[in-house]
N, C-alpha and C positions, 0 to 999 in steps of 0.2 A: 575158477573162483579163487583158488590159492594164489594164482599168478597175479590177479588184480589186487589182492590184499598186500602181497609182497611189494608190488610196484607202488602202491599208495604209501606203504610204510617207508620205503626207500625215499620216495619223493618228500615225505614229511621230514625225515631226518636231514635230507639235503637242504630243505627250506629253513629249518630251525638253525642249522649250522651257519647258513648265510646270514641270518638275522643276528646271531651272536657275534659273528665276525665284524659286523658293522658297529657294534658297541665297543667303545674304548675303555670304559670304566673311569675311575678317578685318575687325574694326572697332576702331580705336584710339580710346580715350576716356581723357582725363586725369581724375584724381580731382578736381582743381580746375584751371581754366584760367588762373589767375593767383595771384600772391602779392603782397599789398599790405602793405608795411611801415608805411604811414602816415607820420607824422612822427617822425623819430628825431633825437637830438642828436649832435653831433660827438664828444662824449666817451662815448657809449653806442651805438656802431655794432652792428648785429645780427650774428649768426653768418654767416660768409661761405660756409659749406657748406650746400647745399640739396639735398634729395632730392625729385625730382618723380615722383610715382606715377601709373601708368596701368594700364588693364585692356584685355584683348582681349575685347570684348563680342560678337564675331562667332562664326561657326561654322567657321572655318578658322584655321590657324596664322598669326600676325601676325609679320612680319619688318620690323625697323627697318633701313632701308638707309643712313640718314644722320641725324646729330644735329648741328646747328650752333648756335652762340651768337654774339650780337653782341659788340661791344667791351666790354672790362672783365668778360667772363664766359668761363669756361673749362669745357668739357665734360670731366669727369674719367672717367666711365664710363657705358656704356649696354649693354643686353643684345645680345649678338651671336647668341645662339641664338633660334630661333623661340619666341614666346609662344603657348602653346596656348589654345584657347577657354576663357574663364572665368578664366584665370590673370592675375596681376598682374606688373608689371615696375617697374623703378626706373631713373631717369636721375639721376646724381649730377653736380652742377655746383658751381663755386666762383665767387663774384662778388667783384670787387675794389672796395671802397669806401674812399675816402680821407676823412680827418676834416676836411672843409671843406663849406660849404653847397653843395648840389647837388640836382638832381632825379634820382631813380632811375628809369630807363626802360630795361629790358633785355628781350630776347626770346630764347627758345630755340625753334628750328624743327626739327620732327621729320618726316622723310620715311619713309613705310612703304608696304606693299603693300595698304593699305586702299583698295578700289576707289572708294568714295564720297568719301573725304577723304584723299587721298594726302599732304597736308601739313597738320600741326597746329602751332599756335603757342601757347606758354606765355609769359605776360607777368609781369615782375617790376617793381613800381612802388613809389614812395615818395618821401620828401623828407628830406634831411639838413639840419638847421638848427643855428645857434649857440644855446646855452642863454642865455636872457635873464638879465641880471645883476640 
């Protein structure tokens, strides 16, 4: 009798482990992982409002716990409600660019409940130059 209970218990543990392994949980995926402005001129700076799109490609609700940005970048809004599987979300940021020659190198760091990738980084790059006379 003990042997049958032990075998049943062992089989149940194996079966539940196999079911759990099939579940991926939430998965955070940027539509694009970076924005490259390329070379822009001091008198033609790009729009300073940027929308960063992402999707939950997993099979459980995605929750963003924190969105941070480096210097010269302000996070205006991000979803506070869970993003259901297959749904898209949007992070709105504002970058500050001054009309002088400079390299653009900014990051937005997103923390979520994605078990495989709890921290995702979006990069903003480019260069501001003086227009040749």
